[in-house]
N, CA, C and O atoms as a printed pandas DataFrame, in Angstrom:
     atom_number atom_name residue_name chain_id  residue_number  x_coord  y_coord  z_coord
0              1         N          MET        A               1  222.209  104.713  108.094
1              2        CA          MET        A               1  222.480  105.265  109.403
2              3         C          MET        A               1  223.080  106.652  109.230
3              4         O          MET        A               1  223.981  106.858  108.417
4              5         N          ARG        A               2  222.580  107.572  109.986
5              6        CA          ARG        A               2  222.980  108.964  109.874
6              7         C          ARG        A               2  223.941  109.331  111.000
7              8         O          ARG        A               2  223.677  109.036  112.165
8              9         N          CYS        A               3  225.031  109.962  110.659
9             10        CA          CYS        A               3  225.996  110.419  111.656
10            11         C          CYS        A               3  225.716  111.893  111.941
11            12         O          CYS        A               3  225.704  112.716  111.025
12            13         N          VAL        A               4  225.495  112.219  113.193
13            14        CA          VAL        A               4  225.155  113.583  113.566
14            15         C          VAL        A               4  226.310  114.180  114.359
15            16         O          VAL        A               4  226.648  113.704  115.443
16            17         N          SER        A               5  226.908  115.225  113.805
17            18        CA          SER        A               5  228.006  115.863  114.515
18            19         C          SER        A               5  227.512  116.974  115.427
19            20         O          SER        A               5  228.187  117.315  116.399
20            21         N          GLN        A               6  226.366  117.536  115.140
21            22        CA          GLN        A               6  225.772  118.586  115.956
22            23         C          GLN        A               6  224.463  118.066  116.548
23            24         O          GLN        A               6  223.748  117.307  115.894
24            25         N          PRO        A               7  224.146  118.464  117.774
25            26        CA          PRO        A               7  222.867  118.024  118.342
26            27         C          PRO        A               7  221.711  118.699  117.625
27            28         O          PRO        A               7  221.894  119.763  117.034
28            29         N          PRO        A               8  220.534  118.109  117.663
29            30        CA          PRO        A               8  219.372  118.730  117.039
30            31         C          PRO        A               8  219.117  120.116  117.644
31            32         O          PRO        A               8  219.496  120.384  118.784
32            33         N          GLU        A               9  218.491  120.965  116.891
33            34        CA          GLU        A               9  218.237  122.345  117.318
34            35         C          GLU        A               9  217.516  122.404  118.663
35            36         O          GLU        A               9  217.809  123.274  119.483
36            37         N          CYS        A              10  216.582  121.494  118.896
37            38        CA          CYS        A              10  215.798  121.526  120.128
38            39         C          CYS        A              10  216.646  121.212  121.361
39            40         O          CYS        A              10  216.255  121.568  122.473
40            41         N          LEU        A              11  217.790  120.556  121.193
41            42        CA          LEU        A              11  218.639  120.205  122.338
42            43         C          LEU        A              11  219.793  121.173  122.560
43            44         O          LEU        A              11  220.435  121.117  123.609
44            45         N          ARG        A              12  220.071  122.043  121.627
45            46        CA          ARG        A              12  221.240  122.926  121.752
46            47         C          ARG        A              12  221.177  123.818  122.981
47            48         O          ARG        A              12  222.181  123.976  123.675
48            49         N          GLY        A              13  220.023  124.401  123.262
49            50        CA          GLY        A              13  219.881  125.258  124.448
50            51         C          GLY        A              13  220.088  124.481  125.726
51            52         O          GLY        A              13  220.734  124.970  126.653
52            53         N          LEU        A              14  219.544  123.266  125.792
53            54        CA          LEU        A              14  219.688  122.429  126.972
54            55         C          LEU        A              14  221.141  122.049  127.194
55            56         O          LEU        A              14  221.620  122.082  128.328
56            57         N          ILE        A              15  221.843  121.693  126.146
57            58        CA          ILE        A              15  223.255  121.323  126.272
58            59         C          ILE        A              15  224.071  122.520  126.717
59            60         O          ILE        A              15  224.984  122.376  127.530
60            61         N          HIS        A              16  223.758  123.700  126.198
61            62        CA          HIS        A              16  224.470  124.913  126.607
62            63         C          HIS        A              16  224.222  125.205  128.084
63            64         O          HIS        A              16  225.153  125.578  128.798
64            65         N          GLU        A              17  222.979  125.042  128.558
65            66        CA          GLU        A              17  222.669  125.261  129.968
66            67         C          GLU        A              17  223.409  124.261  130.841
67            68         O          GLU        A              17  223.937  124.632  131.889
68            69         N          GLN        A              18  223.455  123.003  130.428
69            70        CA          GLN        A              18  224.134  121.985  131.217
70            71         C          GLN        A              18  225.629  122.244  131.297
71            72         O          GLN        A              18  226.261  121.894  132.294
72            73         N          SER        A              19  226.202  122.845  130.276
73            74        CA          SER        A              19  227.635  123.110  130.307
74            75         C          SER        A              19  227.983  124.176  131.337
75            76         O          SER        A              19  229.131  124.256  131.775
76            77         N          LYS        A              20  227.008  125.001  131.731
77            78        CA          LYS        A              20  227.231  126.009  132.764
78            79         C          LYS        A              20  227.090  125.429  134.167
79            80         O          LYS        A              20  227.579  126.028  135.125
80            81         N          ALA        A              21  226.444  124.295  134.309
81            82        CA          ALA        A              21  226.228  123.683  135.615
82            83         C          ALA        A              21  227.542  123.108  136.153
83            84         O          ALA        A              21  228.385  122.626  135.395
84            85         N          VAL        A              22  227.694  123.173  137.483
85            86        CA          VAL        A              22  228.934  122.708  138.105
86            87         C          VAL        A              22  228.626  121.695  139.208
87            88         O          VAL        A              22  227.506  121.622  139.713
88            89         N          HIS        A              23  229.639  120.924  139.565
89            90        CA          HIS        A              23  229.509  119.902  140.596
90            91         C          HIS        A              23  229.937  120.452  141.951
91            92         O          HIS        A              23  230.486  121.551  142.035
92            93         N          ARG        A              24  229.686  119.689  143.005
93            94        CA          ARG        A              24  229.961  120.130  144.379
94            95         C          ARG        A              24  231.411  120.562  144.583
95            96         O          ARG        A              24  231.671  121.586  145.215
96            97         N          ARG        A              25  232.340  119.799  144.059
97            98        CA          ARG        A              25  233.762  120.128  144.235
98            99         C          ARG        A              25  234.101  121.477  143.584
99           100         O          ARG        A              25  234.873  122.263  144.132
100          101         N          GLN        A              26  233.520  121.727  142.426
101          102        CA          GLN        A              26  233.757  123.005  141.742
102          103         C          GLN        A              26  233.132  124.163  142.513
103          104         O          GLN        A              26  233.679  125.266  142.529
104          105         N          ILE        A              27  231.986  123.918  143.154
105          106        CA          ILE        A              27  231.353  124.952  143.971
106          107         C          ILE        A              27  232.244  125.288  145.157
107          108         O          ILE        A              27  232.446  126.461  145.471
108          109         N          ALA        A              28  232.777  124.266  145.815
109          110        CA          ALA        A              28  233.660  124.491  146.960
110          111         C          ALA        A              28  234.886  125.293  146.547
111          112         O          ALA        A              28  235.319  126.194  147.265
112          113         N          LYS        A              29  235.430  124.968  145.409
113          114        CA          LYS        A              29  236.604  125.695  144.921
114          115         C          LYS        A              29  236.238  127.140  144.607
115          116         O          LYS        A              29  236.982  128.054  144.959
116          117         N          ARG        A              30  235.111  127.356  143.954
117          118        CA          ARG        A              30  234.689  128.699  143.580
118          119         C          ARG        A              30  234.410  129.560  144.817
119          120         O          ARG        A              30  234.734  130.748  144.835
120          121         N          LEU        A              31  233.803  128.952  145.862
121          122        CA          LEU        A              31  233.466  129.698  147.073
122          123         C          LEU        A              31  234.599  129.674  148.105
123          124         O          LEU        A              31  234.465  130.225  149.198
124          125         N          ASN        A              32  235.690  129.044  147.752
125          126        CA          ASN        A              32  236.877  128.993  148.609
126          127         C          ASN        A              32  236.547  128.442  150.002
127          128         O          ASN        A              32  236.868  129.050  151.023
128          129         N          THR        A              33  235.903  127.282  150.010
129          130        CA          THR        A              33  235.548  126.628  151.265
130          131         C          THR        A              33  235.760  125.127  151.122
131          132         O          THR        A              33  236.003  124.620  150.027
132          133         N          ASP        A              34  235.664  124.433  152.238
133          134        CA          ASP        A              34  235.862  122.984  152.231
134          135         C          ASP        A              34  234.667  122.276  151.596
135          136         O          ASP        A              34  233.526  122.724  151.708
136          137         N          LEU        A              35  234.955  121.167  150.931
137          138        CA          LEU        A              35  233.909  120.391  150.268
138          139         C          LEU        A              35  232.868  119.894  151.261
139          140         O          LEU        A              35  231.677  119.885  150.948
140          141         N          HIS        A              36  233.293  119.480  152.455
141          142        CA          HIS        A              36  232.337  118.929  153.419
142          143         C          HIS        A              36  231.313  119.976  153.852
143          144         O          HIS        A              36  230.190  119.614  154.203
144          145         N          ARG        A              37  231.665  121.258  153.839
145          146        CA          ARG        A              37  230.701  122.313  154.176
146          147         C          ARG        A              37  229.625  122.424  153.093
147          148         O          ARG        A              37  228.442  122.584  153.395
148          149         N          ILE        A              38  230.045  122.338  151.844
149          150        CA          ILE        A              38  229.091  122.379  150.729
150          151         C          ILE        A              38  228.176  121.165  150.790
151          152         O          ILE        A              38  226.964  121.294  150.618
152          153         N          GLU        A              39  228.737  119.998  151.032
153          154        CA          GLU        A              39  227.934  118.777  151.110
154          155         C          GLU        A              39  226.922  118.855  152.251
155          156         O          GLU        A              39  225.781  118.417  152.103
156          157         N          TYR        A              40  227.341  119.416  153.397
157          158        CA          TYR        A              40  226.429  119.569  154.530
158          159         C          TYR        A              40  225.257  120.482  154.152
159          160         O          TYR        A              40  224.103  120.154  154.428
160          161         N          LEU        A              41  225.547  121.613  153.528
161          162        CA          LEU        A              41  224.479  122.535  153.137
162          163         C          LEU        A              41  223.526  121.890  152.141
163          164         O          LEU        A              41  222.315  122.099  152.216
164          165         N          LEU        A              42  224.056  121.117  151.221
165          166        CA          LEU        A              42  223.199  120.470  150.220
166          167         C          LEU        A              42  222.319  119.390  150.850
167          168         O          LEU        A              42  221.204  119.144  150.390
168          169         N          ARG        A              43  222.823  118.750  151.903
169          170        CA          ARG        A              43  222.025  117.729  152.601
170          171         C          ARG        A              43  220.946  118.344  153.473
171          172         O          ARG        A              43  219.860  117.780  153.606
172          173         N          THR        A              44  221.232  119.500  154.072
173          174        CA          THR        A              44  220.346  120.044  155.096
174          175         C          THR        A              44  219.486  121.215  154.632
175          176         O          THR        A              44  218.627  121.669  155.388
176          177         N          ARG        A              45  219.682  121.709  153.438
177          178        CA          ARG        A              45  218.909  122.841  152.929
178          179         C          ARG        A              45  218.154  122.416  151.676
179          180         O          ARG        A              45  218.587  121.505  150.971
180          181         N          PRO        A              46  217.039  123.063  151.395
181          182        CA          PRO        A              46  216.263  122.701  150.199
182          183         C          PRO        A              46  216.843  123.332  148.926
183          184         O          PRO        A              46  216.191  124.141  148.265
184          185         N          ILE        A              47  218.063  122.949  148.604
185          186        CA          ILE        A              47  218.722  123.451  147.388
186          187         C          ILE        A              47  218.738  122.302  146.377
187          188         O          ILE        A              47  219.375  121.272  146.596
188          189         N          ALA        A              48  218.040  122.499  145.294
189          190        CA          ALA        A              48  217.881  121.423  144.312
190          191         C          ALA        A              48  218.952  121.493  143.232
191          192         O          ALA        A              48  219.385  122.574  142.832
192          193         N          ALA        A              49  219.363  120.337  142.777
193          194        CA          ALA        A              49  220.303  120.249  141.661
194          195         C          ALA        A              49  219.572  120.589  140.367
195          196         O          ALA        A              49  218.383  120.307  140.219
196          197         N          ALA        A              50  220.288  121.187  139.451
197          198        CA          ALA        A              50  219.700  121.521  138.155
198          199         C          ALA        A              50  219.645  120.290  137.251
199          200         O          ALA        A              50  218.694  120.109  136.490
200          201         N          TYR        A              51  220.674  119.449  137.343
201          202        CA          TYR        A              51  220.771  118.276  136.482
202          203         C          TYR        A              51  221.383  117.122  137.247
203          204         O          TYR        A              51  222.123  117.314  138.212
204          205         N          LYS        A              52  221.061  115.919  136.797
205          206        CA          LYS        A              52  221.728  114.738  137.293
206          207         C          LYS        A              52  222.546  114.186  136.137
207          208         O          LYS        A              52  222.005  113.867  135.077
208          209         N          VAL        A              53  223.842  114.075  136.346
209          210        CA          VAL        A              53  224.753  113.612  135.307
210          211         C          VAL        A              53  225.351  112.294  135.795
211          212         O          VAL        A              53  226.274  112.286  136.610
212          213         N          GLY        A              54  224.821  111.191  135.293
213          214        CA          GLY        A              54  225.250  109.889  135.807
214          215         C          GLY        A              54  224.793  109.770  137.248
215          216         O          GLY        A              54  223.604  109.905  137.537
216          217         N          ASN        A              55  225.739  109.514  138.164
217          218        CA          ASN        A              55  225.421  109.448  139.587
218          219         C          ASN        A              55  225.673  110.765  140.299
219          220         O          ASN        A              55  225.428  110.869  141.501
220          221         N          ALA        A              56  226.149  111.757  139.595
221          222        CA          ALA        A              56  226.490  113.047  140.196
222          223         C          ALA        A              56  225.409  114.085  139.898
223          224         O          ALA        A              56  224.655  113.969  138.932
224          225         N          PHE        A              57  225.361  115.088  140.745
225          226        CA          PHE        A              57  224.417  116.178  140.556
226          227         C          PHE        A              57  225.174  117.425  140.151
227          228         O          PHE        A              57  226.286  117.669  140.621
228          229         N          ALA        A              58  224.572  118.207  139.281
229          230        CA          ALA        A              58  225.174  119.454  138.824
230          231         C          ALA        A              58  224.237  120.600  139.192
231          232         O          ALA        A              58  223.015  120.468  139.123
232          233         N          TYR        A              59  224.826  121.718  139.581
233          234        CA          TYR        A              59  224.067  122.860  140.093
234          235         C          TYR        A              59  224.267  124.072  139.204
235          236         O          TYR        A              59  225.356  124.298  138.678
236          237         N          ASP        A              60  223.207  124.851  139.042
237          238        CA          ASP        A              60  223.277  126.055  138.216
238          239         C          ASP        A              60  223.608  127.274  139.082
239          240         O          ASP        A              60  223.823  127.151  140.288
240          241         N          GLU        A              61  223.645  128.437  138.458
241          242        CA          GLU        A              61  224.051  129.665  139.164
242          243         C          GLU        A              61  223.114  130.026  140.308
243          244         O          GLU        A              61  223.568  130.508  141.345
244          245         N          SER        A              62  221.824  129.803  140.138
245          246        CA          SER        A              62  220.898  130.144  141.225
246          247         C          SER        A              62  221.136  129.263  142.448
247          248         O          SER        A              62  221.025  129.734  143.580
248          249         N          ALA        A              63  221.460  127.997  142.233
249          250        CA          ALA        A              63  221.775  127.110  143.349
250          251         C          ALA        A              63  223.087  127.526  144.013
251          252         O          ALA        A              63  223.208  127.475  145.237
252          253         N          ILE        A              64  224.056  127.931  143.216
253          254        CA          ILE        A              64  225.338  128.379  143.772
254          255         C          ILE        A              64  225.133  129.638  144.616
255          256         O          ILE        A              64  225.740  129.785  145.677
256          257         N          ASP        A              65  224.281  130.539  144.143
257          258        CA          ASP        A              65  223.969  131.741  144.917
258          259         C          ASP        A              65  223.307  131.375  146.247
259          260         O          ASP        A              65  223.622  131.963  147.282
260          261         N          ALA        A              66  222.391  130.407  146.220
261          262        CA          ALA        A              66  221.716  129.962  147.444
262          263         C          ALA        A              66  222.710  129.319  148.407
263          264         O          ALA        A              66  222.631  129.535  149.616
264          265         N          ILE        A              67  223.635  128.537  147.883
265          266        CA          ILE        A              67  224.657  127.908  148.716
266          267         C          ILE        A              67  225.543  128.973  149.357
267          268         O          ILE        A              67  225.867  128.895  150.542
268          269         N          GLU        A              68  225.924  129.954  148.573
269          270        CA          GLU        A              68  226.772  131.032  149.098
270          271         C          GLU        A              68  226.048  131.806  150.202
271          272         O          GLU        A              68  226.654  132.156  151.215
272          273         N          LEU        A              69  224.771  132.071  150.010
273          274        CA          LEU        A              69  223.983  132.764  151.025
274          275         C          LEU        A              69  223.918  131.947  152.312
275          276         O          LEU        A              69  224.129  132.483  153.400
276          277         N          GLU        A              70  223.631  130.666  152.194
277          278        CA          GLU        A              70  223.563  129.799  153.366
278          279         C          GLU        A              70  224.916  129.693  154.063
279          280         O          GLU        A              70  224.984  129.664  155.291
280          281         N          LEU        A              71  225.969  129.637  153.296
281          282        CA          LEU        A              71  227.314  129.577  153.866
282          283         C          LEU        A              71  227.599  130.830  154.687
283          284         O          LEU        A              71  228.165  130.743  155.777
284          285         N          ARG        A              72  227.212  131.983  154.175
285          286        CA          ARG        A              72  227.385  133.242  154.921
286          287         C          ARG        A              72  226.561  133.249  156.196
287          288         O          ARG        A              72  227.030  133.721  157.232
288          289         N          ARG        A              73  225.326  132.725  156.135
289          290        CA          ARG        A              73  224.475  132.662  157.330
290          291         C          ARG        A              73  225.117  131.794  158.408
291          292         O          ARG        A              73  225.158  132.179  159.577
292          293         N          VAL        A              74  225.609  130.644  158.023
293          294        CA          VAL        A              74  226.251  129.746  158.978
294          295         C          VAL        A              74  227.470  130.423  159.596
295          296         O          VAL        A              74  227.659  130.370  160.811
296          297         N          GLN        A              75  228.284  131.051  158.780
297          298        CA          GLN        A              75  229.482  131.715  159.282
298          299         C          GLN        A              75  229.142  132.867  160.216
299          300         O          GLN        A              75  229.825  133.064  161.220
300          301         N          SER        A              76  228.101  133.629  159.907
301          302        CA          SER        A              76  227.731  134.740  160.783
302          303         C          SER        A              76  227.199  134.236  162.113
303          304         O          SER        A              76  227.467  134.846  163.148
304          305         N          ARG        A              77  226.439  133.120  162.113
305          306        CA          ARG        A              77  225.955  132.542  163.364
306          307         C          ARG        A              77  227.121  132.038  164.203
307          308         O          ARG        A              77  227.109  132.161  165.428
308          309         N          ARG        A              78  228.117  131.475  163.551
309          310        CA          ARG        A              78  229.297  130.993  164.286
310          311         C          ARG        A              78  230.051  132.161  164.910
311          312         O          ARG        A              78  230.536  132.061  166.037
312          313         N          GLN        A              79  230.148  133.263  164.183
313          314        CA          GLN        A              79  230.815  134.453  164.714
314          315         C          GLN        A              79  230.051  135.008  165.917
315          316         O          GLN        A              79  230.661  135.382  166.919
316          317         N          GLU        A              80  228.731  135.063  165.826
317          318        CA          GLU        A              80  227.912  135.559  166.929
318          319         C          GLU        A              80  228.051  134.661  168.155
319          320         O          GLU        A              80  228.112  135.156  169.280
320          321         N          ALA        A              81  228.101  133.366  167.951
321          322        CA          ALA        A              81  228.224  132.427  169.072
322          323         C          ALA        A              81  229.577  132.592  169.761
323          324         O          ALA        A              81  229.661  132.468  170.983
324          325         N          ARG        A              82  230.623  132.866  169.009
325          326        CA          ARG        A              82  231.945  133.040  169.597
326          327         C          ARG        A              82  232.033  134.304  170.443
327          328         O          ARG        A              82  232.722  134.329  171.463
328          329         N          HIS        A              83  231.331  135.353  170.014
329          330        CA          HIS        A              83  231.425  136.636  170.697
330          331         C          HIS        A              83  230.357  136.814  171.770
331          332         O          HIS        A              83  230.324  137.842  172.446
332          333         N          ALA        A              84  229.499  135.840  171.928
333          334        CA          ALA        A              84  228.430  135.966  172.940
334          335         C          ALA        A              84  228.912  135.571  174.327
335          336         O          ALA        A              84  228.141  135.619  175.285
């Protein structure tokens, strides 16, 4: 039986990419907004998770950028509705 302390070369890039992925709570913290707003956007917008880790989903930078854009759109619509 062989003990492997390092992952095989073919998996190193994938593991490095997964380490950059973040969960919903971390996205909310990074964007300084409530978790329920992030969860709502993920339910109602076509933003796909990069990875599934157990029962949780992890998102990469492009998904975080899309979430941030959608969050700004929602906030701007709310501002327009208040001032109309």
